[in-house]
Structure formats: C-alpha cells, structure tokens
N, C-alpha and C positions, 0 to 999 in steps of 0.2 A: 610503661605504655608498650604494647607489641604490636605491630598491626601486621606482623614475620606470621602470626599465628592464626589469619586468617587464607593465605595461600590457598591450602585444601579450596577453601571455599568457593575462591575466583573460579580456578577451574572446575569444578561443582557449576557454577554458574556458567561456565562457558560452553557446558554439555545441555546443562537444564536451563533455559534460561527464565521460568519461573522463580530462579533463586537470587536472582540479582537485586532485587529490592531488600531483599532480608541481609547480603554480603555486605550493599553499601548501608545500612542499617548499622550492622553490628562493627565498622570501619568507625564508622561517626559517632558512635558509643565509645569506641576505643579511646581517643581522641577528644573525648568532652562534646562533642560537635551536636548539632541540633540538624541532621540531616545531610543526605547526600540524594545528587544528581549521575545521572548517563545517561548523554545524549550524542549519537549521531547526526549528520549533516553532511549535501552536498548539495550547493545551489540555494536552492530554496526549500527545500526536502527536510525534513526531521523528521528523526525515532528518538525514542527517550523513554526512559525506567526512573526512580526513586526511590528510596527509604520510603516506607508507610506514613511516615509523620510526616513529609514535605509532599507528602501526593498532591493532596485537593493545594496547598499553597502554589503549586507547580501548574494546575491546572489553571486556578486563575491568572496565573503570570501569562499563560498561551490565553488562554479566553480574552482577554484584557488588553492584548497587543504589545505587552511589555518584551517580549521575546523580540521584535522587529527593531526595538533601539536601546537593547542591552548591550553596551560598551565591553561586556566584557568579554565576550570572544574576539573580538576585533585586535582589544589589547594582546591578549593572551596567545594570538596567532602572530602579532605584529614582536614580540619578546621571542620568539622562537626559540622558547629555553626549552631544553631536553632534562625537565627535572620538574617540579610542583613549584609552583609561586603564587602569592598571596595577593589578593588585590591592594592590600598596603604597598605593595611591591612599585606598581606600574600606574597608580592613579595617588594625584597628592590629596591630602585631606578637605581642599579646598572643591577638587573634583568634584568627591565623595557627599561632601556635604550637599554641593546643588544640582548632583544627577537625579533625572524623577526616580530613574530603574530604581537606584539605592536610595530613594524615599519612598518605594513601594518594599523593596525587602526589610526596611528599619520596621515599616510601620506591622510588618507581620514579624515580626518578632530578631528578624536575622542581619545580616548586613554586613559581615564579613567572611571569606571563604580564601581556600586555597584550592587551585587547581591544576589540570596540566590539560594539555593538548596532544593527540594523537593521529599519524595517518594511517590508513589501511591500501592494501595492493589495490584496491579496487578505484582508488581516489577519493572515498568517503575520507571526513574529520570525524574525531569522539573527543567527546572530552570528559573529563571524570571530573565534579566539582566536589566539595566537600565542604558543607556550611556551618556557620556558627553566629551564636545571638550576639547581636551587638550589645547589648549591656557587659558582654564577657571580656572585651575589647578584641584586638587586633588577634590574629592565629601565631603563638608562638614561633619563634624560627625549629626547635627541637620537634616542632608536630610536621616542618617542611619535611625535617630531614629523615623523619620516620616514613613519611609518604613516599621521600625519594629511594626508600631502600625497598618496598616493597613496589614500586612503580612498571620496573621489567616483568611481576607476573601479572599488572595489570595487562601490561600490552601485549604480552602472548596469551595469556587468555581471551581479550577481544581479538587476534588474527586470529585464535583457532575459534572461536564462536563465528567468527565471518568465514571462517573456510568451509567450516561445517553446515553454515547456511545454504553454500552453494552446494554444498554435495548434497543438503538434500530435495535441495531442487531438480541438479538432474537425475534424483532417484526418480522422481516423482514423473519425471518427462518420459524417463525408461518404461518404468510402472505402464504408463500409457501406452507405449510401443508396445507391451508386449501384450496388452489387449487388444493392439490392433487400432490404437488410434493416434492419426497426427496431434501430437501435444506439444507444450512448451510453458514454461513458468515465465510470467512478468516481474518486473521490480514496481516501485511504486511511479516510478514514471512512464512506466509502457514498454520500456525498453525489454527484450529479449533474453535473459539469462541465462536459460537454457531449454534444446529442445532439442525431438528424437529425430531421427533420419524419414518418418513418415513425413512430419513436418515440413521440412529441412526440402521437401520434394517441391514443396506447394512455394515458393521461393523460385522466381520474383512473381510468375503468372498469381498468384491468390496474394502471398503476403508479401513485404516487403520488410528485410532488416536493415530498418536505417538508424543512424546513431544518437536521435533524438529519442526515438522510442518505435516500434512495432506500425509499420501503416499495412493500411487495407490498399488492396489495389483498386475495388469497386469503392469512385469515390462520395459515394450517399453513407455506404456501407463506415466507412473511415470517418466519416462524421458522427455517427453512432458509437462509434469503438471510441474515440478521442474524447467525448463525455465521458463514458465513463471510465477510461483509467482517469482522468484528472476528475474522478470522483465526483460526476455534476449528474450522473446516471445510473450510479448502483444503487438497488431496494437496498433497504435495512437488512433483511434478510434475503440469502438464496443467492443467486448470481439474474447475469444480462446475456440472453443469443441474441443475436444480430445476423440477420442475412445480407449473406454475398449473391451479389447476381451471378446469373450465367454468363459466359461472354463465349466467342473463339476460341477454342485450347482448354477452357475452363467451365465444369460442372456447376451448378448450384451447388453452393456449400452454406451452414449455417457456425458461426462463430463464437462458440458457449465460452463466458468470463464467470470465473467462481472465486470469490474470495476464501484464502486459504487460510484453514483452521488454526488459530492459537499463535498468529504473527504478531496481534496486539500483545502478546506478553512477550516477544522476541527481538529487542533492539535490532539486533544485529541479523536478521533473517534478511533477502536478497529476493524476497520471492512475495510479493504480495497477491498477484493473480495466478490463476492457474487458467492456462486456455486451451480449449481443445475445439477441433474442426471436424463438423460431419459432414459428407454429403446429404442432399437431398435423393433421397430412392423417386427416380423418373415412373419408377411402377406404381408408386404409392402414397395416395394422397393421405396424409398424417392422420391420425385421430385427432377429435376434440380435444381429447386430455393431453396427447402428445404433445398442438398446438399450444392448449393453453400454458404450458408447464414454461416449454421455450421461448412466448414472449409477454409473458406474466399479464395474462388477460383474462379477463372473469370468465364464468362458463358460461355466459350468454355469448361473449365476443367469439368465443372458442369456436361456440356453433357456426356462430357467421360464418368463421374467417373458413372453416372446411367446408362450407356449403359452396360459399365462392368458388373452393378449389376445386370442387366438380362441377364447377362452372354452370352453378346454377344462377336464376334471375334474382334480383331486390322482391322480385315481387313473389314468385315461387319458395324463396326464403319465408315471409311474411305471410304467406297463407298455409306453411307447412309446423311453421312454428306459433301462428295463433295472435299475430303481433302484427302491428301498423307496420307500413313500409318504412314510415317518417324513423319508426324505433327500429328497425333493419339498418336506416342509413346511416343513424348515431351511433348503433353499435359497430358498424365498417367505418366510419369514419374514427371511432377510438382504433380502430387493428390497423388501421394504417397509419398511423401516428407512433403507435406501438411500435410496428415492425419496419418505419421508415422508408414505406412506399411510398408513391404519390397517387398512382392509376389501382383502378379493380385488375385490369388484367397483369396487372405486373405482380400482383396477390397470386393470381390464378397460374401462373409461369415460375414463381415461386416454391409453391405449396408441389408443384407439378417435377419443378427440376427442369424445366425449360428455361432457354436464353431469355433473359427481359428483356421486352421490346422498346429499348431506351432509344431516343432521337424523334 
C-alpha cells in the first residue's frame, strides 16, 4: 500500500476538478476500498463528488434524505482529530447495528469507512470519506496511518482548489469590466463573492451587498431574485432576467443571472451564478426577440410585450395580429407573471426606461 504515489493526482485534481473522481477511485482501490466521497458544506449547503463506483449510491443517499440524519459528520466534527478516523473509533458496535443510516450503507454493500474533516479559509468544511465493504470488516489501522501520511497533501490540494475557484470568479468579473458591463459572481447562497468596479458603483442604490445574500433595492425585483438564487425559478437551461424599476436617482435596469458552466464538476467552485446588470435604453423599445430572450417569453408573448411597450392598446394589438382580445389579454397576463410586474403601465415604463409609477 503506497498512497503517496497519488500526490501528483491530488494536485492535478485541484487544478482540473474533473479529475477528482478518478483520484478518489485510485486511492480507494489502493487500500482495497469500495469507493470514496468528497464533499464540502456550509450550513445547509453541500457540494460533492465521488468515485465512479459510488456515484449512484450517493445520489440515492441524498435523494432519499439519508444525508439529513447521517451521524458521521457530527461525530467527526466532535472528534476534532487532525487526522483520519474510522467510524469504528467513535461508534460502538451497538450504535452501528441500530442506526438507520448504517442500515442503508449495509444494504448497499458498504458500511465501514475512514475519513477526515478539514476547514477552509472561507468557513466551509470538507470531508474525505473512503468506504469499505461491510463484509470486509472494519478499516485496518495501517490504512488509517497511510491516509494520515497523505492528509497534508489532500488539505493543500483542497485549499489550492478553493483559491483557484475564487480567482476564477474574480477573472469573470474583470472580463465583464473589460466589456463595459457591471457584473459579478454569486455563490450558491446568492452572496456576492466577486464584483467589478461598475457593479460596485450600483451599491446601494440598485444593489445591497448584505451578509446573507445580495439584495436588490427594488422589493418586487428582489422577490424574483431570491426565488432564482434559492433554485426555485431558474430554467433548466439558460438563465433568468429580472427587471428593476426606475426610481429617483436610478434608471430602469435588468439583472441577468446565468448558471456558470462546469460548476457541477467542481466541488470547490465558489461561483454558481454570473450576474450582469444592463440599463434599459430610454430611446429604444427592445425588439420582440430581445424581450423574448430576456424574460423567457414565447414568441407570441414577446410580440405582445413589445406592442405594449409602444403604448398600443389591447384592441389594436388584437387587430394587428388577427387574434381575439381575450387571446392578447391571456398573453399579456403571462408576460406580467414572467416579468414580475402587476400593471400594464409598469411594463410600458420598464421597456421605455422610465420610473415605474408605484404607489
């Protein structure tokens, strides 16, 4: 057994996150294991990756709610041991036999493990857990010693990956600056982890950089924003655009949220959403194609929205498109729901870049 031969792979995975499953699998096989899991978590949030042989089991583990009652992280944290420990070190045989989570493990052929917990500078915690078939018995002590020897490299590799993730987020914000766009990067909780000077200039009139998450100054827009960052309203593909009303000292703007490609394969990525803010041009009502793309409208809904932006009546739109007024009203109702607005005049004002007549 020579886990130190995997050092190069660990540092390569720190730079190329897609390598983690292979590295975890190779280390597991080195100690006659049966798969490995790496996950990072902070409060209720978790990112994870596994060796390929354990992926389906871990997906089932998460899907069926076993993670919520998993006793391992609690015991591992309480142990506060600067090294690898076995579950047999902090559970009695009786506890293991009656624990429902361990019953799940055993039903899937595993049931013994050796793992370690590490803290990151950002305040998150990460766990490396190497699984072993229940039929093979508890993890031998010499395996624990082997993992202890390579633990400093796992820690440094993980810290490097976390720093690179933050640097990638900053690079994205700087690229938007070069394009003349206010922008930044949000983490999985909607907190701003990187921003450029143009976006900073919008604080606090348009945006508020609060501790729990970024907040939009417009309450109506912030409700839509919160739904997106909490994963309740993000389309399966593409992003989401949210209108912000004009106000005293603030022009009408649109906040665009785009999923960052590749983060599903990067357990250490700090960025989940790319945020770009664009002002609404007062001199130009956007084309139907632009409106459709911004707010995920159907072609028919986009045409109705543009016509409303040109201050045309429902009757005029129906006559021009050869449909009934009821059809236009139904399409307009869908437009209002998708843009988060409540009155027709608000849509006219948004598309014309004027202050919305609230109150």
